[in-house]
A tleap script that builds the chain and sets N, CA, C and O, in Angstrom:
source leaprc.protein.ff14SB
mol = sequence {
  NMET SER ASP ARG GLU LEU GLU GLN LEU ALA
  GLU LEU ILE SER GLU THR THR ALA ALA ARG
  GLY VAL ASP VAL TYR ALA VAL ASP VAL CYS
  GLY LEU SER ALA SER GLU TRP ALA GLU MET
  THR GLY ARG ASP ARG SER THR VAL SER ARG
  ASN ILE ARG ARG THR ARG CASP
}
set mol.1.N position { 15.246 -22.154 0.664 }
set mol.1.CA position { 15.367 -20.717 0.744 }
set mol.1.C position { 16.854 -20.376 0.716 }
set mol.1.O position { 17.653 -20.945 1.460 }
set mol.2.N position { 17.200 -19.447 -0.145 }
set mol.2.CA position { 18.607 -19.074 -0.277 }
set mol.2.C position { 19.034 -18.159 0.869 }
set mol.2.O position { 18.202 -17.633 1.608 }
set mol.3.N position { 20.336 -17.983 0.998 }
set mol.3.CA position { 20.857 -17.077 2.025 }
set mol.3.C position { 20.352 -15.655 1.808 }
set mol.3.O position { 20.014 -14.953 2.761 }
set mol.4.N position { 20.305 -15.241 0.556 }
set mol.4.CA position { 19.830 -13.881 0.254 }
set mol.4.C position { 18.366 -13.723 0.656 }
set mol.4.O position { 17.985 -12.694 1.214 }
set mol.5.N position { 17.556 -14.722 0.381 }
set mol.5.CA position { 16.143 -14.664 0.766 }
set mol.5.C position { 15.995 -14.592 2.281 }
set mol.5.O position { 15.142 -13.869 2.797 }
set mol.6.N position { 16.828 -15.343 2.985 }
set mol.6.CA position { 16.790 -15.284 4.447 }
set mol.6.C position { 17.213 -13.912 4.958 }
set mol.6.O position { 16.645 -13.401 5.923 }
set mol.7.N position { 18.205 -13.321 4.312 }
set mol.7.CA position { 18.637 -11.973 4.690 }
set mol.7.C position { 17.516 -10.960 4.472 }
set mol.7.O position { 17.288 -10.085 5.306 }
set mol.8.N position { 16.825 -11.087 3.350 }
set mol.8.CA position { 15.713 -10.181 3.070 }
set mol.8.C position { 14.613 -10.337 4.113 }
set mol.8.O position { 14.047 -9.348 4.578 }
set mol.9.N position { 14.316 -11.561 4.473 }
set mol.9.CA position { 13.297 -11.819 5.487 }
set mol.9.C position { 13.701 -11.208 6.818 }
set mol.9.O position { 12.885 -10.576 7.487 }
set mol.10.N position { 14.942 -11.392 7.200 }
set mol.10.CA position { 15.425 -10.845 8.465 }
set mol.10.C position { 15.341 -9.318 8.473 }
set mol.10.O position { 14.964 -8.721 9.482 }
set mol.11.N position { 15.689 -8.690 7.355 }
set mol.11.CA position { 15.608 -7.233 7.262 }
set mol.11.C position { 14.175 -6.747 7.413 }
set mol.11.O position { 13.909 -5.792 8.143 }
set mol.12.N position { 13.265 -7.398 6.731 }
set mol.12.CA position { 11.864 -6.986 6.806 }
set mol.12.C position { 11.304 -7.149 8.209 }
set mol.12.O position { 10.564 -6.292 8.691 }
set mol.13.N position { 11.653 -8.241 8.858 }
set mol.13.CA position { 11.149 -8.479 10.209 }
set mol.13.C position { 11.755 -7.487 11.183 }
set mol.13.O position { 11.068 -7.011 12.087 }
set mol.14.N position { 13.026 -7.168 11.015 }
set mol.14.CA position { 13.656 -6.232 11.948 }
set mol.14.C position { 13.121 -4.818 11.792 }
set mol.14.O position { 13.141 -4.041 12.747 }
set mol.15.N position { 12.648 -4.478 10.614 }
set mol.15.CA position { 12.147 -3.136 10.352 }
set mol.15.C position { 10.684 -2.955 10.725 }
set mol.15.O position { 10.218 -1.822 10.841 }
set mol.16.N position { 9.962 -4.027 10.911 }
set mol.16.CA position { 8.528 -3.964 11.183 }
set mol.16.C position { 8.171 -5.015 12.217 }
set mol.16.O position { 9.037 -5.732 12.718 }
set mol.17.N position { 6.892 -5.099 12.528 }
set mol.17.CA position { 6.480 -6.209 13.378 }
set mol.17.C position { 6.681 -7.487 12.582 }
set mol.17.O position { 6.738 -7.447 11.353 }
set mol.18.N position { 6.785 -8.592 13.250 }
set mol.18.CA position { 7.056 -9.859 12.564 }
set mol.18.C position { 5.992 -10.186 11.526 }
set mol.18.O position { 6.330 -10.558 10.402 }
set mol.19.N position { 4.729 -10.059 11.871 }
set mol.19.CA position { 3.666 -10.412 10.924 }
set mol.19.C position { 3.727 -9.532 9.685 }
set mol.19.O position { 3.587 -10.021 8.564 }
set mol.20.N position { 3.931 -8.259 9.881 }
set mol.20.CA position { 4.018 -7.355 8.729 }
set mol.20.C position { 5.200 -7.719 7.848 }
set mol.20.O position { 5.081 -7.755 6.624 }
set mol.21.N position { 6.335 -7.987 8.467 }
set mol.21.CA position { 7.524 -8.339 7.700 }
set mol.21.C position { 7.338 -9.602 6.888 }
set mol.21.O position { 7.749 -9.671 5.730 }
set mol.22.N position { 6.723 -10.594 7.490 }
set mol.22.CA position { 6.500 -11.856 6.787 }
set mol.22.C position { 5.475 -11.665 5.674 }
set mol.22.O position { 5.623 -12.238 4.594 }
set mol.23.N position { 4.440 -10.868 5.924 }
set mol.23.CA position { 3.438 -10.608 4.886 }
set mol.23.C position { 4.070 -9.925 3.677 }
set mol.23.O position { 3.815 -10.315 2.538 }
set mol.24.N position { 4.881 -8.920 3.919 }
set mol.24.CA position { 5.539 -8.209 2.819 }
set mol.24.C position { 6.495 -9.145 2.087 }
set mol.24.O position { 6.574 -9.108 0.859 }
set mol.25.N position { 7.208 -9.966 2.810 }
set mol.25.CA position { 8.130 -10.924 2.199 }
set mol.25.C position { 7.374 -11.871 1.266 }
set mol.25.O position { 7.801 -12.118 0.139 }
set mol.26.N position { 6.253 -12.394 1.745 }
set mol.26.CA position { 5.466 -13.337 0.945 }
set mol.26.C position { 4.991 -12.695 -0.355 }
set mol.26.O position { 4.957 -13.344 -1.400 }
set mol.27.N position { 4.627 -11.426 -0.283 }
set mol.27.CA position { 4.116 -10.731 -1.463 }
set mol.27.C position { 5.253 -10.241 -2.358 }
set mol.27.O position { 5.254 -10.517 -3.558 }
set mol.28.N position { 6.210 -9.526 -1.796 }
set mol.28.CA position { 7.268 -8.909 -2.604 }
set mol.28.C position { 8.323 -9.893 -3.092 }
set mol.28.O position { 8.760 -9.806 -4.240 }
set mol.29.N position { 8.733 -10.810 -2.255 }
set mol.29.CA position { 9.827 -11.721 -2.619 }
set mol.29.C position { 9.306 -13.015 -3.247 }
set mol.29.O position { 9.835 -13.485 -4.254 }
set mol.30.N position { 8.273 -13.578 -2.643 }
set mol.30.CA position { 7.752 -14.855 -3.142 }
set mol.30.C position { 6.758 -14.684 -4.282 }
set mol.30.O position { 6.438 -15.647 -4.979 }
set mol.31.N position { 6.268 -13.460 -4.474 }
set mol.31.CA position { 5.386 -13.195 -5.599 }
set mol.31.C position { 3.934 -13.586 -5.403 }
set mol.31.O position { 3.183 -13.671 -6.374 }
set mol.32.N position { 3.527 -13.825 -4.171 }
set mol.32.CA position { 2.129 -14.157 -3.909 }
set mol.32.C position { 1.298 -12.886 -3.827 }
set mol.32.O position { 1.820 -11.812 -3.525 }
set mol.33.N position { 0.015 -13.010 -4.096 }
set mol.33.CA position { -0.873 -11.871 -3.860 }
set mol.33.C position { -1.249 -11.881 -2.384 }
set mol.33.O position { -1.112 -12.899 -1.705 }
set mol.34.N position { -1.720 -10.749 -1.899 }
set mol.34.CA position { -2.153 -10.681 -0.502 }
set mol.34.C position { -3.266 -11.688 -0.244 }
set mol.34.O position { -3.312 -12.306 0.819 }
set mol.35.N position { -4.153 -11.852 -1.202 }
set mol.35.CA position { -5.261 -12.810 -1.058 }
set mol.35.C position { -4.755 -14.248 -0.986 }
set mol.35.O position { -5.217 -15.037 -0.163 }
set mol.36.N position { -3.805 -14.578 -1.853 }
set mol.36.CA position { -3.235 -15.932 -1.835 }
set mol.36.C position { -2.565 -16.216 -0.494 }
set mol.36.O position { -2.758 -17.280 0.095 }
set mol.37.N position { -1.777 -15.254 -0.018 }
set mol.37.CA position { -1.060 -15.428 1.239 }
set mol.37.C position { -2.035 -15.552 2.408 }
set mol.37.O position { -1.845 -16.382 3.296 }
set mol.38.N position { -3.069 -14.730 2.402 }
set mol.38.CA position { -4.074 -14.798 3.466 }
set mol.38.C position { -4.740 -16.168 3.479 }
set mol.38.O position { -4.945 -16.753 4.543 }
set mol.39.N position { -5.073 -16.671 2.314 }
set mol.39.CA position { -5.713 -17.984 2.228 }
set mol.39.C position { -4.772 -19.085 2.717 }
set mol.39.O position { -5.190 -19.990 3.438 }
set mol.40.N position { -3.509 -19.004 2.324 }
set mol.40.CA position { -2.529 -20.018 2.731 }
set mol.40.C position { -2.314 -20.033 4.239 }
set mol.40.O position { -2.070 -21.088 4.824 }
set mol.41.N position { -2.404 -18.866 4.867 }
set mol.41.CA position { -2.139 -18.764 6.301 }
set mol.41.C position { -3.402 -18.784 7.147 }
set mol.41.O position { -3.332 -18.745 8.375 }
set mol.42.N position { -4.565 -18.844 6.488 }
set mol.42.CA position { -5.821 -18.884 7.223 }
set mol.42.C position { -6.162 -17.573 7.904 }
set mol.42.O position { -6.862 -17.553 8.917 }
set mol.43.N position { -5.665 -16.478 7.345 }
set mol.43.CA position { -5.907 -15.158 7.934 }
set mol.43.C position { -6.834 -14.354 7.047 }
set mol.43.O position { -7.049 -14.689 5.883 }
set mol.44.N position { -7.375 -13.297 7.608 }
set mol.44.CA position { -8.286 -12.429 6.877 }
set mol.44.C position { -7.517 -11.628 5.827 }
set mol.44.O position { -6.440 -11.100 6.104 }
set mol.45.N position { -8.078 -11.544 4.626 }
set mol.45.CA position { -7.405 -10.812 3.543 }
set mol.45.C position { -7.178 -9.349 3.890 }
set mol.45.O position { -6.144 -8.775 3.547 }
set mol.46.N position { -8.146 -8.750 4.570 }
set mol.46.CA position { -8.003 -7.326 4.894 }
set mol.46.C position { -6.854 -7.090 5.872 }
set mol.46.O position { -6.189 -6.055 5.810 }
set mol.47.N position { -6.619 -8.038 6.768 }
set mol.47.CA position { -5.515 -7.909 7.720 }
set mol.47.C position { -4.176 -7.967 6.996 }
set mol.47.O position { -3.286 -7.155 7.249 }
set mol.48.N position { -4.044 -8.921 6.106 }
set mol.48.CA position { -2.799 -9.059 5.348 }
set mol.48.C position { -2.576 -7.823 4.477 }
set mol.48.O position { -1.473 -7.279 4.440 }
set mol.49.N position { -3.605 -7.387 3.787 }
set mol.49.CA position { -3.488 -6.197 2.937 }
set mol.49.C position { -3.117 -4.967 3.751 }
set mol.49.O position { -2.286 -4.164 3.327 }
set mol.50.N position { -3.727 -4.820 4.910 }
set mol.50.CA position { -3.429 -3.673 5.782 }
set mol.50.C position { -1.977 -3.724 6.254 }
set mol.50.O position { -1.295 -2.700 6.273 }
set mol.51.N position { -1.501 -4.915 6.636 }
set mol.51.CA position { -0.106 -5.053 7.067 }
set mol.51.C position { 0.852 -4.632 5.961 }
set mol.51.O position { 1.840 -3.943 6.215 }
set mol.52.N position { 0.564 -5.042 4.754 }
set mol.52.CA position { 1.430 -4.702 3.627 }
set mol.52.C position { 1.391 -3.199 3.373 }
set mol.52.O position { 2.431 -2.569 3.181 }
set mol.53.N position { 0.212 -2.637 3.372 }
set mol.53.CA position { 0.063 -1.198 3.140 }
set mol.53.C position { 0.793 -0.390 4.211 }
set mol.53.O position { 1.481 0.579 3.890 }
set mol.54.N position { 0.654 -0.773 5.462 }
set mol.54.CA position { 1.302 -0.040 6.558 }
set mol.54.C position { 2.820 -0.138 6.484 }
set mol.54.O position { 3.522 0.815 6.823 }
set mol.55.N position { 3.316 -1.260 6.054 }
set mol.55.CA position { 4.760 -1.430 5.939 }
set mol.55.C position { 5.318 -0.542 4.835 }
set mol.55.O position { 6.423 -0.015 4.961 }
set mol.56.N position { 4.581 -0.377 3.781 }
set mol.56.CA position { 5.039 0.427 2.641 }
set mol.56.C position { 4.874 1.919 2.867 }
set mol.56.O position { 5.518 2.719 2.188 }
set mol.57.N position { 4.028 2.306 3.804 }
set mol.57.CA position { 3.793 3.744 4.073 }
set mol.57.C position { 4.943 4.393 4.788 }
set mol.57.O position { 4.894 5.588 5.081 }
savepdb mol mol.pdb
quit
């Protein structure tokens, strides 16, 4: 992970709850879909999608 990627992650986490920030980072920066990220983390797709939606609102 580059320094810039770490900076982006830190910004997202500081602006939102940690889970929301990490979810948005995985989708926006890493290019994963919400479904892919949910599967990778063993979480419910609707939870990940909701976190992303709430962060963007």
